[in-house]
N, C-alpha and C positions, 0 to 999 in steps of 0.2 A: 747177636745171641742172648737174651736175658738170662741173667746163671737166675740156676731152679729157688736157690734160697733167697733174691730177690724176686722173683712172682709169687713168695711169700707173701707178699706187702699187701701184695692184694688178692683178696680168696672170697669165696661162698659165691662164685661165678652162676647167671641164674641168666637162658636163654630165651627171649618170647617175641611177638611181632604182634605189632597193635597198627588197626587200619585207620581208613576212613568210617564213621560212624554210619554215614550214607552211602548208599551203589550210587557208586560215579555213574552207571549204565553200560550195555551191551554194546561190542563192538566196536571200542573206541580205539585210535591209537595215537600215538605222537610222534611225528617223523622228527630227527633230532636235525639238525641243517648238517651243511658241510663243515661250516666252524667247530660247530659242538664234536663233532665224528671227531676232527683233526686232534680234541684233548682228549680222547674215549680212552688212552692210557695213563691219564693222568688222578689223582685223587686226592682231596683236602683231608687232612687231617687238624681241628681244635677242639682245643680243651677249654672249657670255662669255670675258673674257681670261686665258687661263692661262699661269704664265711657263713657260720652259724644260727645269724640271724636270718639271712634270704635263706636259707634251708628249713628252718625251723618250721614243723607239719607239716613239710610236703613228703605224704607217704608216697608209695608206689604206685595204690589202687589211686592216690590224687591226682600224680605223675600221668598215668597210665590215662586216666578218665579227659583232662585236656587236651591229648592229641588224638584222643574221638572226633574232636570237633574240628584244631588244630587242621589236621590232613582230610579236612573233607576238602575246600578249598586248596589242596595242594595234592590231590591224586594222582598224579601223572608223576609225582615221584616215589609213587605208592605202584607203580607198576614192574615188568617184568620187560625183557630183553628179549624181541625173540628178529630172524631176518626173514629178508621176502626172498623169494625166487632165485636170485637175482645176489642175495648175500649181503644185501644192507640190510642194515641192524634200524629194527623200533621196536617204540614201546610201547608193549599192552597192557590200557589201563586195566586193569583185573581187579585194582585193590588189594593186592597179593597183601599191600603194608609195608613200616619197616621193622628193622631188625632191631630190638630193645633188648638191652643188656644195664642188668646191675649186679652191683660188686660192692665188697667193703673194704677198704682200708684201714695197714692197721697202726698208719705214722696219724698225724692231726693234722690240717691243712699248712698250717705253719711251716710242721715239721716237713713235710712233705716241698715246700719254696725252696727251704735253706738250703735242702742237697745239689738243687744246679744239677740233677741228674739225668741229662737230655733224655739218652734210650730209657731210661725207668718210663716216662710215659709213655708212653707204647701201652704200657697197662692200660692209662686212661681211657685208652683210644683203639676200634675195633679197625684192624693193618687185614682187612677182609677185602676181598679185589670180586669185579666181575667173570666170576668164571669160574669153572671151567664148565660149569651146566648154568648156559643166558638163562634160565627158563626160573631157576632156584635161583639166581646171584640178587638178594636186594639191594636200592639205587642207594639207601641212607641205610646207618645204622648210628642206635644212640645207646652212650652207657651214659649210666647215673652210676656215679660211686660214693659212698658216705663215708666218708671218714670221722676217728672217733673225737674229736671235736665239734662234731654235728657240723662238720661245713661238711662240704658238696663239690662234688664237680660233671660237668656234661664234656661228654667226648662227641659229637659231630666224624661221620666216619660221610664224607661228600662224594661220591661219583662227577667228579669236575663234567663231564660228558653232559648232565644235566645244567649245568650254570656254571661260570665265576664265581667268585671269592666274595661277592658283594651278593650274585645271588643265595648265594650258604644264608650268609649272614640275617639278609631282611627274610629270610625262611624263617633263621632262628629267633630275630628279633618276635616277629607274630606267635612262633610257640612261649614266648613270657608274658605277652600278653592275653596267652588262653589260660598258660599255669597261673598267673594270677588274678584268674574270677572273670580276667572280663569275653568280652563274643564281639572283637572288633567284625565290621561287617568286610570280608576281602570276599569278592568276585574270583569265581572259580578262575583258573589257565584254562584258557584254550586250547585246546594240542592240535598241530597241526595232523590231519591223518596223513596218513599212508596205507597206498594202498596194497592188498595182499599180496596182486601180483604185479607187477613192469614188463614192459613191451624191452627188449633189448634194443640198447642206440649205441652207435658209433660220437664216441666224442672223441675231438682230433686233441692230441698229445702236447698238452702245454713245453715249450721249447726246453727249462728250465722248473723243477720247486720254487716257493720261497722260500725263503732267506731262513725265515723263523720256524719252521721244521724240517722233519728229517723224515725222509721213507724208511718205511723196517721191513724186514721178512714176514709174511705173515705170522699171528701171535694166535689166526683162530679161535677162541671162544676163551683161551686167560686175556683179559685184556692187561697188559701186565708187561712192557715194556724188557726185553732184555739186557743188563748193563753188560759191557765188557769187562769190567776190572768195580771190586770192590764201594758201596759208597758210606759215607758217615757222616753224620750230622751233629751241628757244633750252635751252640746258642748263646750269646749275651747280651750285655744291657750295656744303656749308655748313656748317660745320664744326659741333662740338659745342658750341664753347664761343659761335660764333655765335650760336646756336639758344637758351642760356640766359640770353643778353646780350639779344636781341630780347627772348622773355617779362616780366626783367626789369625791363624798357625800358616798356613796356604794359601790365605787372601787380603788377608791385611784387614781394613778398617770397614768397603764394602759386600761383609758379609751377607745381605740380604741376598744381594744380586742374583747368587745360587742355591737353592732350596736345597733343603739337608741330604734330603733325597741319594739328590744327583753326587754334592758334595762326598758325602761318605759312599755311593757307590763307584764313586770315582779311584777313591783310596783301593776298594779291594777292586776294582779291575787292576789297578798297574800293581795291586801284590800280587795278583795269581798271574800275571804276566808275566814276573818276577824267578815264580815259581816254574812256569813252565819252558824251557827255556828250551828255544830252538819252536814252540808250537805256540806262541802267543797267543789270544784269545782277541783276533782283530775284528773279527764278528759279535755283537751280546741283540740278545732282546729284550728288551724291554715291555711288562705287562703292567698295565694299572688300568683302569678304573677309567670310563672313559665320560669327560663331564658335560658332552653334547648331549649325550643316550636316558631320555628319561623314562624309565622301563611304568612307570604309571604302576598297576596291579599286576604289571603281567612280572614274574621274580624266573620263572626259565628260560633257562638261553645263555646263552655265551657270548660276552657283548663286549666285554672288556679287550681295548687298546692292546695291539699288537705289533709291537713296533722295534725295527735292524733300524740298526745303527754297526756304517762296518767304518774300518779306517786302512789309508796305508800307507802307517809311520809304525813305528817299534811306540807302542804301549808301555813297557817298562821304562823307559826312558820318558815318557811324553811328561808334557808339564801338567800339573792336577787340575789346576784352572782348563786349561782344551778341555780335556775330559770329559768335567761338569758341565762345560758350556754344549758338545757334541750331546750329551745325554740328553740334557735338556730341550735342546732345540734344533737336530740334525734326525731323532726318530722317524722314521717311515713306516708310515703304517702300513700290515699285507692283511689285512681280515679279509679285504676279498680276495687276493688273490689265492689266500691261504680256504679261505671257503671251492672256490675255482678247480684248486687242484683235487680235493676232494669228490666236487661233484663230477672231475670230468672222469674217474676210475669208480662212477657212480658208489662212491658211502662203499667200499669195501677196503681198498688197496689201507690200509693202516702206517698210520703217520703220531709224531708228537712232539710237542715245544718244549716244555719244561726242557732245560737240556741239551738240548736241539745246535745252540748255543750256550755259551753265557749266557744266565737269564739272570736278568734283574725285577722282581717282582712288590710294586708298592701295594701297596694296601693300608696305608696312613689314612686313605678316605673310602679305604671299606666296610667301616661301622662295624669295624668287630663287637668294640662293647656296645652295643645296642641292645643284646638280651638283657632284658630285666628280670628279675624274682622278687616282688613288692615291694618294685621300685627299687630296687638297689642295683645298681652295675655288679659284675665280677671283681674279685682285688685282682687276677690275670689271667687275661689270654692269649691261651700260646696257641702255635699254627705252624705248622709247615708241609708240606708237601709226601705225597710216594708217587714211582715212576718215573723221575726225574731223569735223563739221559747223563753219560760220560761227562761232558760241561760244562754240566755242575747247577745248582741256581742258587740265591743270594736272597729272601723272604725279608724283609721291612715291617712291621707293623708298631703302632704308636704303643708309648709307652703310657700305666694308665694316670688321670691325674690323679695325683695326690696320696698316691698308695703305695704301701711298703716300701720297695728302700728310701727312707726320710724323706719321702713325700716328693723324690723328685718327678719329674717328666722328663720326657724323652724319645727314645727307640731301643727296639726290641727286633734285632736282625739273627734269623739264623741260615747259616751256612750249611751248603749241601754240596759235596765234593769227593771225588776218591779217594780213601781211605790212603794211600800215602802222599796225598797232596795235604791233607786236611793241616798237620802239625808244624809243617815250613812257613805257612799259614800261619797260624798263632802266633810266631815269631813274628812275622812281619808285622802284624794287625798290633803288636804290645809294640814293639818300633814304631810304631808309626802313630801311638797317641790313645788307640784304639781300644784294646783289651791295659785290662790291670790286671795284676800276679794271682789277684784270689779268679779271676777269669780263666785262666790256662789252669786250673787244679784240676 
């Protein structure tokens, strides 16, 4: 809960909706895949920060005008969910639009970033979820917040059922082209049609659910998983010097053998195992861009790799090189199994992925810095998840090149864990050289 005095940092909040400039047609429906529906309880929250040079002369009217053209090929994202007679969700492409939020902030952009008060970032991006009234719930919400220095932030709330992080980043990248005055020729996404009625079918029950998912009690029309404990979020920046020192300290001179992502996650995995005495996370999930899937212009859909890694030994006492090697080489892609499990239940049963096991989300290749305004990249991009299960999630993004703190490159890490575990983890991460004293404030 954000205290009222902090909520006043962002004020003059106004709500509206913006839809595509052309009618997409009547009786068009988009049928999410089983893999899409497995992600329906999750949401991406992304905040892009732009300095005054990029934001200059971008009025609300100009921003909305660009959205009219931008949303024409992306009309599926402007629809609303309905359900078939069997209960399977589908999107009715009715041009209801994206929700648009405009606000002002009492801080300058630099003052905001210097605070490093991560809970406050909720003020810059909508926390709305789908439901409890499906027909009125937007799938995309955009918040434009103007700072007193002339800079601005753009907050994206993206329903994960629409697509994975690469889908979301490509969606925003094309908006940058429209808002910069370009009119790129983007073919419209072709919806997968969904019948309004379905014949009942008898599907054989699978022997067991995929390791990377968790089946939950029905959530009805309010799409958010129920946690058994209070979750908290913590973020920190790792410079390239810290990353190189970390790898050299644990793995010696052959630091190029194991990528930064796996090295970093191995350390965090072992630290979490140590604080979960008696319940070590012996299975984890890795989510990342599929290097072999070329989307073309079709950005809608969840196509990221979702891989499981399982062990039968103690993680708390494991060799870090072994853990990192397992994360890099031994992941088993479970997308087909997840899709089958959802389809066996006709898309009616509720699952979730992030936090079903301890989950590592690799966004290094998600092109989050692809959104440009007037040819200028964001000064900083913050990304987190909503709807994470009790096992928690770790999100790793690239640090912007030549930006903010001394121009250092590196990684930006966001950790979402049960509140009672986060304090202990911070201490362990500091002992392992991942956190500096300033990160613990």
